[in-house]
C-alpha positions as CSV (number, residue, x, y, z in Angstrom):
1,M,-54.1,64.5,32.4
2,K,-54.7,62.0,35.2
3,E,-52.7,58.8,35.0
4,D,-54.8,55.6,35.1
5,K,-54.2,53.4,38.1
6,K,-52.6,50.1,37.3
7,S,-53.7,48.4,40.5
8,N,-56.1,48.9,43.4
9,A,-53.5,47.7,45.9
10,G,-52.6,49.7,48.9
11,R,-54.6,51.4,51.6
12,K,-57.4,53.8,50.7
13,P,-56.6,57.4,51.7
14,Y,-58.1,58.7,55.0
15,D,-60.9,61.2,54.9
16,K,-59.7,64.9,54.8
17,L,-62.1,65.9,57.6
18,L,-60.8,63.1,59.8
19,M,-57.3,64.3,59.2
20,F,-58.2,67.9,59.9
21,K,-59.8,66.9,63.2
22,I,-56.6,65.1,64.1
23,I,-54.6,68.2,63.5
24,I,-57.1,70.1,65.8
25,L,-56.6,67.6,68.6
26,Q,-52.8,67.6,68.1
27,R,-52.6,71.4,68.4
28,Y,-55.1,71.7,71.2
29,Y,-53.2,69.1,73.3
30,N,-49.7,70.0,72.0
31,L,-48.9,66.5,70.9
32,S,-46.2,65.1,68.6
33,D,-47.3,62.9,65.7
34,E,-46.3,59.8,67.6
35,Q,-48.2,60.9,70.7
36,T,-51.2,61.8,68.6
37,E,-51.4,58.3,67.1
38,F,-51.1,56.7,70.6
39,Q,-53.7,59.0,72.2
40,I,-56.3,58.4,69.4
41,K,-55.9,54.6,70.0
42,D,-56.0,55.1,73.8
43,R,-58.6,57.7,74.5
44,L,-62.3,57.1,73.9
45,S,-62.9,60.8,73.9
46,F,-60.5,61.3,70.9
47,M,-62.1,58.4,69.1
48,N,-65.6,59.8,69.7
49,F,-64.5,63.3,68.5
50,L,-63.1,61.7,65.3
51,G,-66.1,59.5,64.7
52,L,-64.0,56.3,65.1
53,Q,-64.9,53.1,66.9
54,I,-62.7,50.6,68.7
55,G,-61.0,48.5,66.0
56,D,-61.1,51.1,63.3
57,N,-58.0,51.9,61.4
58,V,-56.2,54.9,62.8
59,P,-53.8,57.1,60.8
60,D,-50.2,56.4,61.9
61,R,-47.7,59.1,62.7
62,N,-46.3,59.2,59.2
63,T,-49.7,59.7,57.7
64,I,-50.3,62.6,60.1
65,W,-47.0,64.1,59.2
66,L,-47.6,63.7,55.4
67,F,-51.0,65.4,55.8
68,K,-49.4,68.4,57.6
69,E,-46.8,68.6,54.9
70,E,-49.5,68.6,52.3
71,L,-51.2,71.5,54.1
72,K,-47.9,73.4,54.2
73,E,-47.3,72.9,50.4
74,K,-50.7,74.4,49.8
75,D,-50.0,77.2,52.2
76,L,-52.9,76.2,54.4
77,S,-51.0,75.6,57.7
78,K,-50.4,79.1,58.9
79,K,-51.0,79.5,62.6
80,T,-53.1,82.5,63.7
81,I,-53.0,84.0,67.1
């Protein structure tokens, strides 16, 4: 049974497709979580690929790490060659 939320405080979760695209960029460019966060904020090409605009909120390195951990827990992060 789902527990009712007591408050609407806090940040809304990021879209799963956005987070997946971030993982694609990270693996393609071999970036750390910290580098990924920086490059998303710095490169217009990354922002364009992710569907973001200047000034949009960007997932931080901890959010990226947590998303990857969630994928591992669900056994969805296996690398294929």
